[in-house]
N, C-alpha and C positions, 0 to 999 in steps of 0.2 A: 559852823564848826560843830555845834553840839548835836546836830543830826548825825554826825559821824559816830557818836557814842553807840547808837543802835547798830550801826554797821560793824563796828569792831566787836560788839557783843555777838553779832551773828557769825562773824568769822570764828570767834572762840567756840561757839556752838558746834561748828563744823570741824574745827581743828583745835582741840584743847591744848596743844603743844606749841601754838604760834605765839612765841614770846613777843614779837613785834606788835601783835594785836593787843596783848595785855599792856604793853608799854604805852602804846598810843591811847588806849582807853584810860589808863592811869593818868596820863598827862591831861586829858580832857576833864577827868574827875577832879584832878588837882586844881585846874583853872576854875572849875565850878565850886570849889571849896568843899567838895565831898571827900574830905580827907581820909575817913575810915575806909571807904571803898577804894580810893586811890592807893592807900597803903597796902590793901589786900592785893591789888593788881601788881604793884611793884615787888611785893613779896613773891608773887608767882613768877614774875620775870626772873628774879634772882634764883628761884628754884630751878627754872628751865635753863638759864644761862648765867652761871655765877660770875662771868667775866664782863657783864654788862654794867659798865661804870655809871652810866646815866641813871640806872635803876637804883643803885646805892645812893647816888646824889639826891634824887627825889625822895627816897625813903628817909634819908637823913634830914632833909628839909622839913618833911612832915613831922617827924619825931621832934625836931627842934621847935617847930611851931606850936606843938601841943604843950611844950614848956614845962612838963613835969621833970623833976630833978633826975630821976632814973632815965627818962627819955633823952636828956641832954647827953649823958654818957654814951648811950646807944647811938644817938644821932652823930656824935663825934666819931664813933667807931665806923659808922657807915661812910662818913666823909673821908676818913683816912683810907678806907678801901677804895673809894672812888678815885681819890688822888693817886694812889698807888697804881691803879689800873689805867687811868687816863694820862697821867703826868702832864704837867704844864697847862692844865685847864684853869685859867684864872678865876672863873666863877666859883669853882669848887673851893678854892682858897678863901675867897671872900665870904662864902657861907660858913665855912669852918671857923674863920676868924670871928664872925658874928656869934657863933655858938660858944666859942671860948670866952668871948666878952660877956655873954650871959652867965657863964660860970665864974666870972671874976678872974679869969686867967688873962690879964691884960698883956703881959709879956708875950704869951703865946698868940694872942690875937694880933698884936703888932707885927710879929714875925710873919703871920699869914697875910696880913694886909700889905706888908712890904713885898 
């Protein structure tokens, strides 16, 4: 799987507007725990295709994992956008609920978990 990282980078070299290549490279980087570069890829996906709910989802997860207070608000904003775009994606609600729990918004977390 990680050999695909070079392949997606090569695709991006040839076509810098291929949002799918950025997205897939970002997912691989996320799995490798290369969060800063994964975040850059998901930012690029959103620049190229602002309706790509999965990019907001991953970007929100990364911001939430970094755990700084300002990042939690921004992470929640990304999860809200992802939920608005995708609707009924249970995993998005689970992650948003976890972020709300980190912010001590237990009622909000319970609503998302429900």
